[in-house]
N, C-alpha and C positions, 0 to 999 in steps of 0.2 A: 845444869840443865835449868836453871831457875828462869822463869819468865815463860816457859813453853806451857801453852793452855791446850786443852783437849775439851772437846764438846761431845758428849755421848748422848746419842738420841736412841731411846730404846723404851718401849712401854714395859718391857719385863724388869721391874724394880730390882729384883734380886741380882741379876746380872749386871745392871747398871750401877748399883751401888758397890758391888765387889769390884768391879773394873775401876770406878773412881777412886776407891780406896787403895787399890793396888798402885794405879798410876800416881797417886798423890805420894805414896810411899817411896816411888822412884823418880821423884823431883818434878812432877807435872801438877799444874793446877788443873783440876778436872771440875766440869760442871755437868749436870745431868738434865736433859729434858725429855719429858714423856710423850711428846708429839712432835709432828714437824712444824706446826704453828708456833709452838712454845720455842723450839729450836731457831726459828727465823727472828722471833723477838729477841733472843740472846746473842743471835750472831753479831749484830752490829755493836752492842755494848762489850761483849766478851773478847771479840776479834781472836777467835781460836787459832792455833797453828795446825791442828788437825781436828777432823770431824770423823767420828764412828757413828754411823746411821743404820739402824735396822731397816730391812726393805718393807716389812709389814708394820705400819703404825696406824694407829686410829686417826681417822680423818685423812690427811694428807699421806700419801705413800711415800716410802723412802726414795722411789725413783723421781716422783715429783719433788721432793725435797733437794735431791741432787740437782735437779734442773733449775730450781730457785737459787741454790748456792752458787752455781756456775753464773748465773746473772750478777749475783752480789760480788763474788771473787772468783774469777776463772782459774786462778791457780792454787786455791785452797784444797789441800788433799782431803779427799772424802773417801773412807773406807767402809763398804757397804757389808752389812752382817745379815745373814739369814738362815733360819732354821729349814727353810724350804728351798734349797738351792738348785737351781738347774743351769745348764749350759746356756741356754738362751737368755736367762735373766743375768747371768754374768757377763755375757757378751753385750747385752743392752747396756749394763751399768758402766762397762769399761768404754763403750763407744760415747757414752754421755760424759766421760771424763772422770769416772771414778779412779782413784788410785789403785785399789785393791777390791777383791770381792771374797769375804771369808764365810765359811759355812760354820754355824753354831752346832754344839757347844764349842766355845773358843777358849783355848788356854790363855790364862791372863799373861804368861810370859810372852806368848806370841802377840798378844795385843800391844804390850810394851815394845816389842821389836818392830812391830808395823808402825807405831806411832814415831819411833826414833827414825826410821827410814823415811817415812813421809816428810817429817820435819827437815831432815837432811835434804831431801829432794827440793823442797820448798826453798830452803835457804840457797841451794846451788842456782835454781831458777832465778831467784832475785837477783844474785850476784851476776849471773850471765845478762840479764835484763839491765843491770846497772852498767856494766861494761860496753855492751850495745849501744846504749844510749849516749855513753861517753865518747866512744868511737865516732858515732854519727855527729855529735856536737863538734868534735875536734876536726872532722873532715869537711864541715859545711862553713862557708863564709858567714859572718855576723848577720847579714840581711836574709839569709835562709832560716835562721834560728827562730824567728817570730813566728808564733803559731796562728796569728790572726789571718783571715782570707784576705783582708785588705793589705797586710803586709807582704803576701806571697803574690799580689797582683803585679805583672811586669810594669804598669804604669807608675804605682806607688813606689815600688822598689828602686826605680831609677832616680827618685827624689830623696830618698833616705840619706840621712847624714852619715850613717854607718859605712855607707858605700862610697868612700872617697874615690877619685878618679883613679888613684893607684890601686885601689882594691877591685875596681870594676873590671869585668871581662872586655879584652880589646874589642873594638868595634860596637860596643853599647853605647847608645846616645843617650844622653841625659838632659834634663832642662838646666839652663845655666843656674848657677847659685848667685846669690847677691854679690859676692866678691869677684866673680868673673863677668858680671854684666858690664857693658861699656855704656858710659853716659852718651846721650844723643848729641850728635854734632850740632854746633850752634847755626 
């Protein structure tokens, strides 16, 4: 499990430190942030595989942090922790993309299992994304692969060299290439 990183965002230092030590003992690299703002600073440099975030944080709330994390990385699993759990809060967090919603006090073994499950889920999503992109790439002709708007325009596409007449769709008209132009009659 080497290389798996967890970011724990909680202002309760006792819980955060014990979770960090427990996860480190089980092969995770763990880092602690005491506020949402500090978590956002660490997010880019740390690039965690899983985030545990308390719902009630000083300054930015855990729900606001979840929204900002979704902007940064839409598939990063975020597990929300709260001592003040409610059905409405859990529904809101899950609707915003939380991987899970757990009520404190949390068993450290449960945290590890959640981290394992979230990490595995993320890896599966990445693999699925890779195969979907690969299938798209293999099913489209080379002229469709270019991502620029100019290359996707029908006028420019007909003049691209990757679209030889043999590869072009039947009936597509293209401008003559230098090799097919006829010299003017004398």
